[in-house]
N, C-alpha and C positions, 0 to 999 in steps of 0.2 A: 727774167727770174724764173719764168714758168718752165724753161727748158732745162731743168735740173737733171744732171747725169745720174744714172743708177749707181748706187753705192757698191763698191767692189768688196770682195772678201778681205783684201789687204787693208782697206780703209776701216772696216769693222774691227779688224784685229788691232790696228793702231789705236783706234778710239777706245777699245776695251782696255788696252795697256794704260792709256792716259787716265781713264776713269779708276782703274785699280790704284794707280799712283795717287790720284786725287783722294781716294778713300783713305789710303794709308797716311797721307799727310794730315788729314783732318781727324783721324782717330788718335794720332800721336799726341799725347799729353792733353787729350780731351777731358781728362778727369782733374785738371788743375783747378785751383781755387775759383769759385764763382765770384763775379763782381757784383756791385750794388744792385743794378737793374735785374740781374738774374735772381739774386736773393729775394728781391721785392716780388718778382714774378712767382716764384715757387711758394713763398709764404702767403701771399694774398690771393693767388688765383689757382695755381696748379693743385694746391691742397684742398680747394673747395669741392664740395659735391658738384657733380656735373650740372645738374639743374640750377644750382645756385650760381655756378660760374657763368652760364650763358645769360644770366640776368644781372650780371655785375659789370659795370663799366665806370668805376669811379676814378680811374687813372688811365692816361694814355699808355702806361706801361703794360696794360693788358692787351697783348696782341692775341685777340680772341681765338682764332683758329690755331695759332701756335700753342696757346695754353691748353686747348683741348687735346692736341696731339701729344703734348708733353705728359698729360695725364695718362695716356695710353702707354707710352714708353716707360714711365715711372712704375705703372702697375705691372708691366712685364718684367722689368729688370731691377726694380727697387729704386729708392730715391738716391741718386748720386749725380755729380756734375756731368758725367758722360751720358747718363740716361736722359737728363734734362736737355742736353745739347744734341741728342741724336736726331730729332726732326730737322734741326738746322743743318746738320751734316748731310742728311739725305736730300734735303732741298738744294743744298750746295751742289751735290753730284748731279741732280736733275737739271739744275740751271746750266751747268757746263754742257750737258747733252743738248738742251734746247738752243743754247747759243751756238753750238756746233751746227745744228740744223739751219739756223738763220744764216750763219756765215757761209755755209756751203751753197745755199741758194744764191748768195750775192757775189762771193769771191772765189768759189770753186773749192774742190776737195783739199788741195794742199794747204791753202791759207786757212781753211776752216779747222784743220787739225792743229795748225800752229796757234790759232786763237784758243782752242780747247786746252792746249798745253800751257799757254801763258796764264789762262784762268786757273789752271791747276796749281801753278807755282805762285800765283798772286798772293802777296802778303794780305791784302785787304779781303780777298775772297776766302782765304783760309781763316782769317780772324773772325769774320762774320759767320763762317760755317761752324766755328767753335763757340758761338755766342747763342745762348738759349733765348733767343729773341726771334722775331718773325722776318728779319731782313733778307735772308736767303730765300724764304718763302715768297716774299715780294718779288725778288729777282726772278724766281722760277715762274710765277704766275703772270707777271707783266711781260716777260719774254714770250711765254706761251701764247698769251693774248695777242701780242704783236704779230707773231708768226701766223696765227689764225686770221687776224685782221688783213694781212697781206694776201693770204690764200683766198679769203672771202671776197676781196676786191677782184682777184683774178678770175676765180671760178666759183661763183656763189652757189651754195647749197645749204640745206637746212642743218646738216651735221656741223659744218664748219662754223656757222654763225651761232648755233646753239652752244658749241664748245667755247666760242668767244665770250658769250654772255656769262657762262658758268665760271670761266677762268677770271673774268673781270670781277665777278662777285666774290670769288675765293680770295683774290688779292685785296679787295676792299674789306673783307672780314678778317684778313690778317692784320692790316693796318690801314687806317683811313688816308694816310699820305699817298696811297696808290691812286687816289682820286686826282692828284696833281698830274700823274703820268697819263691817265686816261683823258683828262682835259686836253692834253697835247694831242691824243688821238683825234678828239673832236675838232680841235682847231685845224689840224691838217686836213681832215675830211671836209670841213666847211670850206677851206681854201681850195680844195680840189673841185668842189661843187661850184664855187664862185668863178674859178678859172674856166670851168666848162660852160657856164652861162655866158661869161664875157666873150668866149671864143665861139659861142653858139654851136658847140659840138653835139647837137641834138641827135645826130644819127650814129655817133660812134661812142665817145667816152662817157657823155653825160647820162645816157640811159642806164649804163652799167652802174654808175654811182647812185642813181636814184632807185635801184631795185629794192626789193623787200628785205634783202639780207642784212644790211647795216641797221635798218630800223628794227628788225626783229632781234638782232644781237644786242643792240643797245637797250631796247625795251626789256629784254629778258634779264640783262645785267642789273637794271634798275629794280625790277620787281624782286629778284632773288636777294639783292643787297638789302632792300627795305624789309623783306621778310626776316632775314637774319638779324637785322638790327632792331626789329620791332620791340623785343623785350627791353631794350636798353636805349632807345632813341632819345628819351628825355635826359638820361644820364650822360649820353654822349655830348649833347649840346651844352649841358652844364659843365662837364669836364673841360671841353674846349674853351669855354668862356673863362674858367678858372685859370687855365694855362696862359691864355692871352693876357690876363690881368696880373700875372706873376711879377712883372717888373714894377708894379706899384706896391708890392709887399716888402717887408724887411729883407734886405739883401737884394732887392730888385735891381739895383744899379748894376750889380755884377751880372745878373741874369739878362738884363736888357742888351748887354753887349752881344749876346748870342743871337740876337735878331739881325745883327749886322752881317750882310753877305760877305764882307771882306774877311770876317772871322772864319767863315767856312773855308775860304780859300787858304788862309793861313794854317788851319788845322790839317788840311790835305798835305800842305808842304811839310808840316812837322811830322806827319806820319811816315815820311821817308827820310827823316833826319839822320837815321843810322848810316846813310851813305856819306855823311860828313861833308868835306869840302866839295864833293862831286854833286851835291844837291842842285846848285844853280845850273850846272852843265846838263844834268839829267832833265831838269824842268824845261830848260831852253830847247834841248833836243826833242823832248817829248812834244812840246808845243808846235815846233816846226813840222815834225813828222805827222802829228795829229791833224794839223790844218791841211796838209797835202792829202792825207788819207780821207778826210771828210769830203774834200772837193772831188776826189776820185769816186768815192762811194755815192755821192749825190748823182753823178752821171749814170751810174749803174742802177741805183735803187733810190730814186728821189723821195718816195713816200717814207721808206724806212728811215732814211737820213733826216728828213724833215721832222719826224716824230721825236727823235732823240735831241736834235739841235734845238727844237722849240721847248722841249721839256725843262731844260736846266734854267733858263731865265724865267720861264713862266712859273715854275715851282718856287723859285726865289721870291718872285713878285707876290704870288698868292700867300706864301708863308708870312711874308712881311705884312701884308694887308690883314691877314687873320690875327697876327700878333703872336704866332708860334715861333719858337726858336729855330733858326736855320742850322740844323745839324748836317754835317757832311754825309751822315748815314742815309739821309733822305735821297741822296743821289747815287747810292750804291746800285740802284736799278739800271744805271747807265754804263756799268763797268764792262759788260760784254761788248756793247757798241764801241766803247773807247778802245778796247783791245783790237777789235776788228779794224777800226780806223788806223790804229798804230801799225798794224801788220800791213795794211794796204799802203800806208804812207812810206814804209820802208821800201817797198817795191817801186813806188813812184820816184822817190829820191834816188834809188839805185840807177834808174834809167836816166835821171838828170845828171848824176855825177859821172857815170861811166864815160861819156864822150868828152868830158872836160880834161881827162888825164890820158894823154896819148904819147906814143913814142914812134917817130917816123910814120905818122899818119895812122897808127893802129892803137886802139884802146889798150891801156896797160892792164886794166881790170875789166872783166866782163860784168855786165849788169847783174847776171845771175849770181856771180861770186860775191858781189857787193851786198846783194839782198840776203844771201845766206849768212854773211858775216854780221849783217844788221840784226837778223833774227837771232843768231847766236849771242850777240851782245845783249839783246833783250832778255834772253833766257838767263844769262849770267847775272844781269842786274836783278832780275826777279828772284833768283836764288839768294843773292846777297841781301836783298830786302826781306826775304822770308825768314832767314835764320833767326833774327832777333825775336820773331814771334814766339819761339820756343824757349827763349832764355828766361822769361818771367811769365807769371800768370797775368791776366788782365788787371786784377787787383789782388795783392797777396795778403788777404785777410788771414789765411791760415798761417803764413809765415810770421806775421806780427803777433798773432795769438800764441803760437808756440814759443816765440821769444819771451813773451810775458810769463808764460808758465814756467819757463826755464830759469828766469832771473828774478822774479819777484820772491819776496820772503814773507813769512808770517807777519801779519800786521800791516802789510802794504795794501794799497788800493789801486785798482786799474779803472780808469775812466776813458770812455770813448765819446768823442765829440760829434754831434750832428749825425750825418749819414753813416759814419762809422759806428755810432751808437746803435742805430737801427740794425746794421748788419750783424753786430755781435749779439745784441740782446735778443734778436729774433731767430738767429741761426747758428752762428759759430761759437759764441761764448755767452750764454745767458747770465753767467755770474759777473760779467763786467758791468760797471755802473755807467749810466748815460748822463752826460751833462750837456746843457744847451747854452749856458751863459758863463761869463767870467766869474760872476758872484757864486754860482753853484760850484765851479771848479775851486775857487778860493776857499769856500766853506769845507769842501771835501779835504783839501790839503790841510786845513787847520785842525780838522777832527780825526785825521788818520794818524794812527800810532807810528806807523812806519813811513816809507816813501809813498808818494802818489805818482803813479805812472799815467801818461796820457797818450791816446792813440787818435790820430787825425787822418781821415781819408779825404780825398779831393782837397789837399792842403791849401792851394792857392785860392780856390773858390770859398772854402770853409772859413779861412782866416780873414779873407776880404769881407765876408758877410758878417763876421763876428769880431769886430775890433776889440771888444771887451775880453774875449777869450784870448785873442792874440796878445793883448797887453799883459794879461795874467801869465801866460806861458813865457813871454819874453822877460818878465821880471823875476819869476820864481822857479823857472824850469830850465833844464839843460837838455840839449839834443842827445838822444841815445843812439838810435839807428833808423835807417829808412829801408823800405821794402819796395823796390821798383815794380811797376806794372806797365803793360803795353798800352793800356788805356790812356787817353789824354788826361793829364793831371791825376794819373792813377797811382802815383807813388804814395805809400802809407808812411807817415812820420810817427815816431815815438819819442816821448820826452819823459824825464824823471825830475821830481822836485829836488831843488838844491839842498834843502835842509829837512831834517825830521823835526816834528813839533818838540819844543823845549830846547832846541839846539840852533835857534835862529842866529845867523851870522857865523856859524861854525865853518861854513865853507869859505868864508872870507878871511879866517884867521890863519 
């Protein structure tokens, strides 16, 4: 890996075009409706005075570094969805560049540009780049730290390991789930030390592993992280404990399912459901290509490959032990490696397939032609999966609000249930009423002169956790309209009461 070729002017030009395309795709419709977590972030954290913000950690929704950066963009451009999402967009671009750097070291210039292009067109990468949360920041910092980790092992110097320590701390300050990724760094480094001891490589490999660099880098990361979290350390432990105990609270049965690793796998599959009947074929092909790519990458870059392969099961295990929900978003940091392995796998399979199809002793298709077709297919699939990202917002709180404003009449009431109530009462429609129980909803319906309208966000989760609300809606309300979102369970449902007070049973006559 250390023999990296000098980057040519043509490569820089191609990369620049890719990054311009990436920026355009992430700015397009960046001002669409915010979803619940983004609303919670701006209301509870971004709007706080900065000194108060750095001392507040009463929710894991506070991605601290992101909240601070969002304060800057909001102060520059005003509070809007696009301004709130701008740090995520910029981190998304930065992560593509860093992943290109990593891929170029391992797979060469051509494959690295392909990886950058696929990340640019990736539905998941665009989705998170338009999400006012810290996940593209996590991808950027974990990727940068991994690149510095590899460089530091090859050619130790103070600058490299100081950079490593600072990027690790930045990732940790963005979101504490970064710790799971850096534990993978530690596990792989420990395995390398153990292997060196077993093989007694005291004159070659082992001294390089035992030099001051890794100890300095890790120590610096710990010190800086502790300094950043010093004002909120007790809150952090308390918040994590509260989250881990969530399954014991009302509605906890629904939340407990999210600790199941199988659920994370299902959600990943659902995220490409727009491909319809092709989903099983896409998943099977992806698994076969990915496996071949990982095997090939391990031969070229065993340390890099081991880090990412170890991270996934290790993170799932640690999340389960801690009692935190296993969200697929916690594995977004692996997306660059996954695309690198997929690209490598296409070239591996091309060499396997080409000799199998011959005519008169000559291959019908050259391996290069097959690999180009494979890459083209990946690009086409990526574009096909990306298009639905722009069809709907993550959650269409604005669409549902405007629908209510258009169709409600004087004397009508609008009630938002649960998390929808928070989104409207704190951000999009303070005049909407908030209800939490079926009894509250029934009382509102009985005391309203006109019709009562109900808005439900996260409908499957909300109604599963509130059977009394579900029963009231099922008995006394009629579906009106739904507003799709790209978020899982992100569709917003609206209902209208069947009767006006004093006219009970009129709808049945």
